[in-house]
PANU-803332 format. One record per residue (C-alpha): residue in one letter; x, y, z; residue number from 1. Coordinates in Angstrom, 3 decimals. Layout:
BEGIN
a/X/Y/Z/NUM
...
***
This chain:
BEGIN
m/27.716/296.530/-52.061/1
d/25.623/297.866/-49.210/2
r/27.099/301.017/-47.682/3
k/27.887/300.817/-43.975/4
m/25.436/303.035/-42.110/5
e/26.276/305.511/-39.383/6
f/24.246/306.331/-36.301/7
q/23.189/309.631/-37.910/8
d/21.747/307.626/-40.792/9
i/19.651/305.716/-38.310/10
f/18.708/308.525/-35.946/11
p/19.421/311.997/-37.434/12
l/18.048/313.975/-34.453/13
k/19.716/314.572/-31.104/14
f/19.012/311.609/-28.846/15
k/17.421/312.867/-25.600/16
y/16.849/309.481/-23.912/17
s/13.094/309.935/-23.696/18
f/10.519/307.169/-24.075/19
e/9.704/308.408/-27.575/20
d/13.402/308.559/-28.510/21
y/13.912/304.881/-27.639/22
r/10.778/303.895/-29.495/23
s/11.937/305.910/-32.503/24
l/15.403/304.337/-32.345/25
m/13.980/300.816/-32.577/26
r/11.662/301.956/-35.363/27
c/14.599/303.399/-37.301/28
i/16.710/300.262/-36.886/29
l/13.859/298.071/-38.100/30
m/12.951/300.328/-41.026/31
k/16.542/300.750/-42.225/32
s/17.016/296.995/-42.114/33
l/14.219/296.588/-44.645/34
y/16.470/298.130/-47.283/35
d/19.571/296.112/-46.440/36
s/19.812/292.892/-48.441/37
d/22.494/291.421/-46.173/38
v/20.413/291.904/-43.029/39
k/17.365/290.345/-44.665/40
s/19.120/287.363/-46.217/41
s/21.305/286.558/-43.200/42
s/18.405/286.752/-40.750/43
r/15.908/284.932/-43.029/44
y/13.603/287.909/-42.698/45
q/10.169/287.365/-44.296/46
g/8.066/290.394/-43.383/47
m/7.298/293.149/-40.902/48
y/4.260/295.142/-39.766/49
k/4.021/298.285/-37.616/50
g/1.049/298.426/-35.245/51
n/-0.066/301.937/-34.329/52
y/-2.824/301.375/-31.783/53
f/-2.184/302.296/-28.132/54
n/1.588/301.703/-27.844/55
e/3.490/301.317/-31.106/56
c/4.532/297.699/-31.639/57
w/6.150/295.673/-34.385/58
s/5.444/292.162/-35.623/59
i/8.137/290.374/-37.617/60
k/8.341/287.031/-39.414/61
f/11.525/284.987/-39.877/62
g/12.020/281.757/-41.771/63
f/13.236/279.714/-38.814/64
y/9.831/279.125/-37.197/65
g/6.193/279.281/-38.222/66
g/5.124/281.954/-35.736/67
i/5.418/285.739/-35.547/68
y/7.722/287.779/-33.316/69
g/6.537/290.932/-31.603/70
i/8.520/293.719/-29.949/71
v/7.305/296.698/-27.932/72
l/8.954/299.287/-25.674/73
r/7.939/298.735/-22.044/74
e/9.858/301.418/-20.159/75
v/13.035/303.483/-19.921/76
k/15.222/302.488/-16.982/77
d/18.760/303.493/-15.990/78
g/19.422/305.023/-19.375/79
a/18.281/301.970/-21.334/80
g/15.190/301.324/-23.390/81
v/13.580/298.139/-22.076/82
f/11.816/296.211/-24.852/83
e/9.714/293.072/-24.483/84
l/10.051/290.357/-27.108/85
y/7.112/288.036/-27.852/86
y/6.536/284.949/-29.947/87
f/3.030/284.245/-31.271/88
p/2.668/280.719/-32.717/89
s/0.655/280.075/-35.850/90
a/-1.971/277.351/-36.179/91
n/0.449/274.898/-37.833/92
d/3.488/275.937/-35.789/93
e/5.440/273.049/-34.278/94
l/5.974/275.228/-31.185/95
l/2.245/275.451/-30.518/96
g/2.483/272.289/-28.436/97
n/4.910/274.028/-26.069/98
v/2.808/277.040/-25.065/99
s/0.432/277.008/-22.098/100
l/-3.111/275.731/-22.447/101
f/-4.426/279.289/-22.077/102
e/-2.046/280.568/-24.757/103
a/-3.069/277.697/-27.036/104
v/-6.723/278.713/-26.615/105
l/-5.846/282.305/-27.509/106
a/-3.840/281.139/-30.530/107
g/-6.829/279.103/-31.696/108
e/-9.198/282.064/-31.880/109
p/-10.180/283.041/-35.454/110
d/-8.954/286.630/-35.093/111
f/-5.702/285.756/-33.302/112
l/-3.318/286.741/-36.107/113
t/-5.290/289.922/-36.723/114
k/-4.841/290.853/-33.068/115
v/-1.136/290.026/-33.251/116
r/-0.642/292.850/-35.757/117
n/-1.561/295.264/-32.937/118
f/-0.776/293.037/-29.964/119
s/0.070/295.919/-27.608/120
a/-3.610/296.919/-27.681/121
h/-4.727/293.492/-26.439/122
k/-4.027/292.833/-22.773/123
e/-4.387/289.054/-23.089/124
l/-1.581/289.001/-25.678/125
l/0.606/291.531/-23.904/126
n/0.490/289.502/-20.674/127
n/1.330/286.200/-22.364/128
f/3.664/284.855/-25.080/129
g/6.705/286.767/-23.751/130
v/10.098/285.171/-24.455/131
a/12.791/287.771/-23.665/132
t/13.639/291.285/-22.500/133
i/15.987/293.460/-24.583/134
y/17.893/296.466/-23.222/135
l/19.143/299.052/-25.741/136
k/21.447/301.829/-24.491/137
p/22.906/304.285/-27.069/138
q/25.878/306.546/-26.302/139
e/27.971/309.092/-28.223/140
q/29.809/306.576/-30.410/141
g/28.303/303.257/-29.503/142
i/25.326/301.169/-28.490/143
a/25.146/298.686/-25.634/144
l/22.835/295.704/-26.077/145
s/21.658/293.410/-23.289/146
f/19.380/290.430/-23.557/147
k/17.628/288.462/-20.793/148
t/15.647/285.265/-21.244/149
k/14.974/281.820/-19.806/150
l/16.240/278.575/-21.221/151
r/12.675/277.338/-20.915/152
d/9.505/278.879/-19.526/153
r/7.777/276.030/-17.682/154
s/4.559/275.893/-15.657/155
y/2.736/273.043/-13.931/156
a/-0.923/272.436/-13.051/157
k/-1.001/271.204/-9.443/158
d/-4.576/269.892/-9.680/159
g/-4.446/269.071/-13.365/160
v/-6.887/270.420/-15.925/161
r/-10.126/268.789/-17.036/162
i/-12.309/270.125/-19.830/163
e/-15.737/268.626/-20.482/164
g/-14.819/265.587/-18.410/165
k/-11.582/264.941/-20.303/166
q/-8.239/265.121/-18.506/167
i/-6.233/267.611/-20.561/168
i/-3.352/267.976/-18.112/169
a/-2.557/265.368/-15.456/170
k/-2.205/266.348/-11.803/171
e/1.091/268.166/-11.343/172
g/1.487/267.835/-15.095/173
l/3.454/270.174/-17.322/174
d/1.293/272.909/-18.833/175
k/3.914/275.055/-20.548/176
n/7.371/274.077/-21.764/177
f/8.489/276.847/-24.097/178
p/12.143/277.074/-25.292/179
c/12.500/280.850/-24.860/180
f/16.265/281.032/-25.332/181
r/16.293/279.069/-28.568/182
v/13.334/280.920/-30.055/183
s/14.686/284.338/-29.020/184
l/17.910/283.772/-30.928/185
a/16.248/284.406/-34.293/186
f/15.371/287.981/-33.338/187
m/18.669/288.515/-31.527/188
n/20.462/287.383/-34.672/189
f/18.494/289.932/-36.702/190
l/19.176/292.758/-34.241/191
h/22.867/291.867/-34.028/192
i/23.297/291.969/-37.814/193
a/21.443/295.294/-37.959/194
l/23.604/296.868/-35.231/195
c/26.757/295.591/-36.933/196
k/25.778/297.821/-39.868/197
i/26.141/300.856/-37.589/198
y/29.093/300.004/-35.339/199
e/31.748/297.341/-35.173/200
p/30.940/294.955/-32.316/201
r/33.486/294.831/-29.500/202
y/33.606/291.109/-28.897/203
e/35.991/291.593/-25.990/204
s/33.054/293.207/-24.164/205
f/30.950/290.087/-24.549/206
e/29.636/288.897/-21.181/207
i/27.177/286.185/-20.297/208
y/25.574/285.477/-16.946/209
k/23.442/282.581/-15.784/210
k/21.386/281.776/-12.716/211
a/18.988/279.082/-11.620/212
a/15.322/279.930/-12.162/213
r/12.076/278.414/-10.970/214
a/9.008/277.100/-12.730/215
v/5.482/278.228/-11.852/216
i/2.929/275.852/-10.359/217
y/-0.725/276.877/-10.100/218
d/-3.747/275.247/-8.461/219
k/-7.453/275.198/-9.308/220
d/-7.996/278.388/-7.279/221
r/-5.351/280.207/-9.355/222
n/-2.901/280.399/-6.495/223
l/0.654/280.604/-7.779/224
k/3.786/279.105/-6.304/225
s/7.207/278.303/-7.669/226
k/9.180/275.082/-7.804/227
k/12.740/274.129/-8.626/228
d/13.251/273.154/-12.238/229
p/16.755/272.710/-13.693/230
l/15.526/273.513/-17.216/231
c/14.390/277.024/-16.240/232
g/17.811/278.636/-16.025/233
e/17.925/282.363/-16.750/234
i/20.434/283.902/-19.172/235
f/21.702/287.499/-19.365/236
v/23.950/288.583/-22.268/237
n/25.869/291.865/-22.762/238
l/27.578/293.112/-25.923/239
i/28.852/296.585/-26.861/240
y/28.931/297.994/-30.410/241
g/31.285/300.889/-31.204/242
e/34.138/302.590/-29.383/243
d/32.244/304.620/-26.823/244
a/29.323/303.016/-25.038/245
g/29.711/305.025/-21.865/246
d/29.581/302.912/-18.745/247
g/28.698/299.857/-20.772/248
c/25.637/297.673/-20.783/249
f/22.539/297.783/-18.670/250
k/23.405/297.137/-15.033/251
f/21.307/294.597/-13.204/252
n/21.430/294.226/-9.445/253
d/20.598/290.551/-9.171/254
k/23.704/289.092/-7.541/255
s/22.432/285.548/-7.998/256
f/23.594/285.756/-11.631/257
k/27.033/284.236/-12.076/258
k/29.310/285.245/-14.908/259
l/30.253/282.390/-17.209/260
p/33.864/282.119/-18.379/261
g/34.667/282.775/-22.008/262
s/35.462/279.091/-22.402/263
a/31.918/278.088/-21.414/264
p/30.080/276.261/-24.231/265
l/27.255/278.807/-24.262/266
s/29.738/281.675/-24.586/267
k/31.447/279.922/-27.492/268
f/28.104/279.289/-29.153/269
l/26.904/282.891/-28.900/270
l/30.207/284.245/-30.154/271
r/29.998/281.893/-33.107/272
l/26.440/283.088/-33.649/273
a/27.695/286.674/-33.613/274
k/30.753/286.172/-35.815/275
e/29.937/283.428/-38.283/276
d/27.322/282.410/-40.797/277
k/23.899/282.530/-39.177/278
k/21.960/280.484/-41.683/279
q/22.803/277.022/-40.417/280
i/22.815/277.661/-36.682/281
f/19.044/277.726/-36.303/282
m/18.248/274.828/-38.614/283
q/16.328/272.166/-36.751/284
g/18.091/268.895/-36.087/285
g/21.361/269.675/-37.863/286
e/22.644/266.980/-40.209/287
r/21.561/264.033/-38.074/288
p/17.939/262.879/-37.838/289
n/16.225/262.483/-34.482/290
f/16.156/258.833/-33.388/291
f/13.473/257.233/-31.222/292
i/13.124/253.681/-29.955/293
i/9.474/252.675/-29.598/294
t/8.786/249.615/-27.491/295
g/5.807/248.105/-25.739/296
y/4.182/244.782/-25.028/297
l/1.902/243.164/-27.577/298
g/-1.355/245.051/-27.988/299
s/-0.216/248.129/-26.098/300
g/-0.813/250.529/-28.988/301
k/2.596/250.860/-30.650/302
t/1.042/250.721/-34.111/303
k/-1.365/253.550/-33.374/304
f/1.344/255.602/-31.673/305
i/3.629/255.408/-34.721/306
q/0.716/256.155/-37.051/307
n/-0.002/259.292/-35.038/308
f/3.691/260.182/-35.100/309
i/3.803/259.883/-38.905/310
e/0.625/261.934/-39.330/311
h/2.047/264.708/-37.164/312
e/5.368/264.775/-39.017/313
t/3.574/264.730/-42.367/314
a/1.414/267.686/-41.327/315
q/4.619/269.566/-40.461/316
n/6.136/268.718/-43.879/317
r/8.765/266.529/-42.261/318
f/9.913/263.171/-43.581/319
m/10.103/260.127/-41.349/320
g/12.109/256.917/-41.510/321
i/10.966/253.697/-39.838/322
i/13.081/250.682/-38.933/323
q/11.228/247.501/-38.015/324
n/11.909/243.819/-38.013/325
e/9.031/242.672/-40.207/326
i/7.556/244.708/-43.051/327
g/3.820/245.031/-42.729/328
k/3.703/244.080/-39.080/329
i/3.115/247.642/-38.010/330
g/-0.004/247.834/-40.175/331
l/0.533/251.382/-41.388/332
d/-2.391/253.042/-43.140/333
g/-1.976/252.981/-46.899/334
a/-2.990/256.627/-47.037/335
l/0.257/257.475/-45.303/336
l/2.390/255.712/-47.874/337
d/2.445/258.681/-50.213/338
a/6.205/259.203/-49.917/339
k/5.761/260.554/-46.411/340
y/7.925/257.938/-44.788/341
a/10.414/255.232/-45.677/342
l/10.518/251.785/-44.113/343
v/13.540/249.499/-43.712/344
e/13.427/245.895/-42.481/345
i/16.003/244.342/-40.171/346
d/16.279/240.866/-38.705/347
e/16.089/241.492/-34.986/348
g/16.878/237.890/-34.193/349
c/17.609/236.876/-30.626/350
v/17.090/239.701/-28.143/351
c/20.489/238.854/-26.673/352
c/22.307/239.292/-29.986/353
s/24.017/242.443/-31.203/354
m/21.802/244.777/-33.237/355
a/24.053/247.837/-33.552/356
g/25.443/246.775/-36.930/357
q/21.993/246.133/-38.377/358
i/20.625/249.411/-37.025/359
r/23.560/251.354/-38.475/360
l/23.020/249.658/-41.849/361
a/19.321/250.524/-41.742/362
i/20.137/254.142/-40.888/363
s/22.561/254.333/-43.810/364
q/19.811/253.032/-46.126/365
l/17.464/255.769/-44.899/366
k/20.010/258.606/-44.953/367
p/19.764/259.317/-48.741/368
k/16.083/260.150/-48.194/369
k/17.113/262.755/-45.576/370
p/14.559/261.872/-42.884/371
d/13.942/264.406/-40.119/372
s/13.205/261.614/-37.639/373
i/13.829/257.862/-37.529/374
v/11.765/255.493/-35.403/375
l/13.035/252.047/-34.445/376
e/10.003/249.870/-33.721/377
t/10.977/246.829/-31.667/378
t/9.029/243.626/-31.238/379
g/6.774/243.256/-28.241/380
v/9.241/240.871/-26.628/381
a/12.386/242.938/-27.225/382
n/14.558/243.985/-24.315/383
p/15.511/247.671/-24.793/384
f/18.531/247.304/-22.514/385
n/20.241/245.248/-25.197/386
i/19.855/248.160/-27.599/387
l/20.777/250.729/-24.954/388
s/24.094/249.018/-24.310/389
e/25.028/249.499/-27.982/390
l/23.811/253.044/-28.612/391
n/27.376/254.371/-28.553/392
e/27.817/252.605/-31.884/393
i/25.290/254.828/-33.688/394
k/25.379/258.154/-31.819/395
d/27.466/259.790/-34.571/396
a/24.793/258.984/-37.167/397
v/21.643/260.167/-35.367/398
n/20.436/262.405/-32.560/399
l/19.579/259.758/-29.988/400
c/16.453/261.160/-28.363/401
a/14.369/258.740/-26.312/402
i/13.227/255.243/-25.512/403
v/9.423/255.408/-25.502/404
t/7.493/252.552/-23.903/405
i/3.777/252.158/-24.631/406
v/1.830/250.596/-21.740/407
d/-1.545/248.899/-22.210/408
g/-3.611/250.457/-19.419/409
a/-6.504/248.057/-19.974/410
n/-4.392/244.933/-19.387/411
f/-1.387/246.066/-17.379/412
l/-2.605/245.032/-13.918/413
k/-3.336/241.458/-14.950/414
e/-0.315/241.044/-17.238/415
r/2.460/242.547/-15.130/416
g/2.813/239.458/-12.955/417
r/3.149/237.209/-15.996/418
s/5.613/239.177/-18.096/419
k/9.095/240.188/-16.991/420
i/9.826/241.713/-20.378/421
m/6.971/244.176/-19.867/422
l/8.585/245.461/-16.694/423
e/11.994/245.549/-18.378/424
q/10.560/247.765/-21.104/425
i/9.189/250.110/-18.442/426
k/12.505/250.246/-16.594/427
a/14.382/251.158/-19.766/428
a/12.046/253.994/-20.771/429
d/12.668/257.723/-20.854/430
v/9.018/258.327/-21.721/431
i/6.134/256.074/-20.690/432
v/2.860/256.390/-22.586/433
l/0.038/255.037/-20.428/434
n/-2.460/254.202/-23.147/435
k/-6.174/253.255/-23.118/436
i/-6.991/255.263/-19.982/437
d/-10.557/255.551/-21.278/438
l/-10.982/251.828/-20.535/439
i/-9.977/251.956/-16.862/440
s/-11.274/253.603/-13.702/441
s/-9.515/256.422/-11.849/442
e/-8.570/253.970/-9.113/443
q/-7.051/251.520/-11.602/444
k/-5.166/254.317/-13.314/445
e/-3.653/255.460/-10.033/446
r/-2.580/251.891/-9.211/447
i/-0.910/251.617/-12.614/448
r/0.851/254.957/-12.218/449
q/2.223/253.905/-8.849/450
a/3.491/250.646/-10.357/451
l/5.143/252.544/-13.208/452
i/6.794/254.976/-10.808/453
q/7.940/252.086/-8.637/454
n/9.691/250.541/-11.632/455
n/11.015/253.785/-13.137/456
r/11.109/256.996/-11.129/457
c/13.039/258.850/-13.811/458
a/10.668/258.544/-16.771/459
e/7.988/261.038/-17.744/460
i/4.500/259.502/-17.845/461
f/1.876/260.666/-20.351/462
e/-1.718/259.427/-20.284/463
t/-3.358/258.853/-23.665/464
v/-6.419/257.563/-25.450/465
g/-5.658/255.886/-28.768/466
a/-1.922/256.463/-28.156/467
e/-2.469/260.096/-29.153/468
l/0.521/262.123/-27.945/469
n/1.852/265.287/-29.528/470
p/5.354/264.307/-30.720/471
n/6.594/267.774/-29.766/472
y/6.854/266.416/-26.227/473
l/9.460/264.020/-27.594/474
l/11.047/266.266/-30.212/475
y/11.744/269.069/-27.758/476
r/12.540/266.843/-24.864/477
q/15.781/265.679/-26.562/478
s/15.725/262.954/-24.017/479
d/18.204/261.605/-21.572/480
t/19.054/257.963/-22.135/481
s/20.864/257.975/-25.394/482
y/22.436/261.343/-25.973/483
i/21.539/264.261/-23.724/484
a/21.933/267.585/-25.421/485
s/23.393/270.472/-23.499/486
v/20.978/271.887/-20.942/487
l/22.188/275.313/-21.966/488
l/21.812/274.871/-25.693/489
e/18.840/272.518/-25.443/490
g/20.205/270.369/-28.226/491
k/18.192/271.992/-31.018/492
m/20.797/274.391/-32.407/493
h/23.350/272.676/-34.576/494
a/26.781/272.684/-32.948/495
t/29.612/270.211/-32.822/496
h/29.923/267.903/-29.844/497
e/33.325/269.436/-29.197/498
d/31.762/272.897/-29.015/499
e/29.070/271.740/-26.628/500
g/31.432/269.637/-24.542/501
i/28.929/266.772/-24.361/502
v/30.550/263.376/-23.873/503
s/29.004/259.948/-23.646/504
f/30.680/256.620/-23.111/505
k/29.857/253.094/-22.037/506
k/31.724/251.095/-19.422/507
d/31.337/247.369/-18.837/508
l/30.946/246.435/-15.187/509
p/32.316/243.303/-13.549/510
e/30.042/240.949/-11.697/511
g/29.661/241.067/-7.948/512
i/30.695/244.645/-7.212/513
d/30.376/245.922/-3.648/514
r/26.928/247.494/-3.181/515
q/27.887/250.042/-0.501/516
n/30.928/251.247/-2.404/517
f/28.803/251.575/-5.524/518
i/26.118/253.564/-3.665/519
k/28.805/255.906/-2.347/520
f/30.174/256.304/-5.870/521
m/26.715/257.198/-7.216/522
s/26.108/259.603/-4.325/523
d/29.255/261.536/-5.197/524
i/28.567/261.936/-8.920/525
p/29.429/265.567/-9.867/526
e/26.831/267.859/-11.405/527
n/28.347/267.759/-14.895/528
f/27.048/264.174/-15.236/529
y/23.575/264.506/-16.746/530
r/22.516/260.873/-17.080/531
i/23.751/257.419/-16.114/532
k/21.851/254.289/-17.004/533
g/22.579/250.587/-17.136/534
l/22.637/247.244/-15.358/535
a/24.649/246.024/-12.367/536
s/24.926/242.979/-10.120/537
f/26.315/242.941/-6.590/538
k/28.377/240.701/-4.370/539
d/26.439/237.920/-2.623/540
d/23.339/238.659/-4.712/541
e/22.284/236.644/-7.771/542
a/19.832/239.310/-8.962/543
q/20.531/241.969/-11.568/544
y/19.569/245.623/-11.044/545
v/18.697/248.683/-13.123/546
v/20.815/251.738/-12.288/547
q/19.495/255.176/-13.223/548
f/20.878/258.638/-12.479/549
v/19.347/261.942/-13.607/550
n/19.479/265.500/-12.280/551
g/21.596/264.559/-9.281/552
k/19.354/261.711/-8.116/553
f/19.783/257.990/-8.619/554
e/17.922/254.778/-7.991/555
i/18.762/251.080/-8.041/556
t/15.796/248.808/-8.735/557
p/15.480/245.051/-9.366/558
f/15.691/243.991/-12.995/559
s/15.776/240.204/-12.803/560
d/16.190/237.576/-10.110/561
r/19.210/236.285/-12.022/562
k/21.813/237.825/-14.307/563
r/20.465/237.874/-17.876/564
c/22.603/240.468/-19.647/565
d/26.089/241.875/-19.389/566
n/26.525/244.569/-16.761/567
f/27.269/248.060/-18.074/568
l/26.724/251.764/-17.466/569
v/26.200/254.496/-20.066/570
f/27.536/257.882/-18.876/571
i/26.466/261.194/-20.428/572
g/27.691/264.599/-19.318/573
r/29.575/267.756/-20.072/574
g/33.362/267.620/-20.055/575
i/33.470/264.236/-18.316/576
d/36.704/262.268/-18.641/577
e/36.360/258.620/-19.608/578
s/39.954/257.890/-18.647/579
a/39.288/259.075/-15.088/580
f/36.589/256.443/-14.663/581
s/37.607/253.193/-13.033/582
t/35.542/250.328/-11.701/583
e/38.012/250.285/-8.827/584
l/36.198/253.366/-7.538/585
f/33.544/251.063/-6.181/586
***
């Protein structure tokens, strides 16, 4: 059995709180951990390298992600060593699609991984790829650890980005969308286990703070501004190890941070991370596969989109399940059949009929193959709202991620007036893929975008050629319609729904509700409701309307000039009470 270390085993000299002392302390913790089998196995440690150029830095590999972590001492402040934590993605890393365009270019250079070994000597690496700040404060008989990061580091290109005439990032498009909090946890897990070998953690000292943060938006002249972004929340965590940690953890003066109660889902998660088995917490996707509904009018590019999806998953050594209504219709390339995906046929039947039972049966047939993702490919004339109204029936079996609608850019303007189902597919979408933009002019593209926004202001729009879209945009989006994961936990760490407090339920709506009362009801929705989506019809109006609510905003748009489906709303939120809901409210 591994002997429990003491601080003198880690740092035998008198600690004088100098820059070199803090650097030596981190070095000693890392080096001692190399000889501790429990630390290595519990943290999925895979290797470590000490860089000696300029400022000593360390690069470390864990088994949770494909990239390399880096840590370097930045400064000593208020009695704490302030370390910067980095994450450098590898060429085949699934997180590569989440870094900025500039970081992706750096990561693509032939000598990138060589530079990473001594990243503190390379300014372009030191100024990018940061994911967290760690504060280490030793005392006589204890160590205080603090940890600051963002839920996501997001940046936008105001003017878009074009390279060699090709639009790489759309105007005001998302350039960077990196899940800093989730990625940082692997190193924090390692450091926590290592410190537990020196001192017993005082879990009663555990504190967590959160504040709203802003995303960065830059223009073509490199001017920087900030914008509100609910996914950019900032997290600050304190934990003391040992009996005497002096005046406690690093003190920050930012009063905009608000302390979360111990009952908060994030607090419960981090305490579980600290106390329990670490090996399963970071595993991607948990026990349930990701589930996507792919829809689009005939000829829009669904086949190519799913082919690209399969190729991406195959390259990442992930297995994919496909549910479709007619085998062979999708026209999948035979080269992809090499046990890289499994296909199940269902009889979709009438678009007004129930499909939940058939979908659940198809999922159960795929489950023994343990797919990482399942795609439901609907027919070109399917109405996604019929599926949406029944998603509650399968949410326990899969991670319901997104409804993706493929739009034929080359034919949209002439077809939209002829096909109501095309517009219904757009209105139901979480993600809209505007395909074939190489076949239309800039003016036509802008007209199409405006039409898409008019029909669905809540969906993200991606422009593609050949339906080529990095699935990471979908995999990390953990979308809104079907089952929104916690904004705090980002839905990628496995935790029970009870732990996260996420609730979803469907309510049938009567016909002819009062419009003004309903608008007032939607205007007063509390912030713990993340998403509401469905269909409604109002008094003295024969039409049926799409209702969408996300991030505190809602819209009501025409769906059909007459009632075609049952009225319903799907509610998703944290700690929401189904029994408190009543249609009498409006």
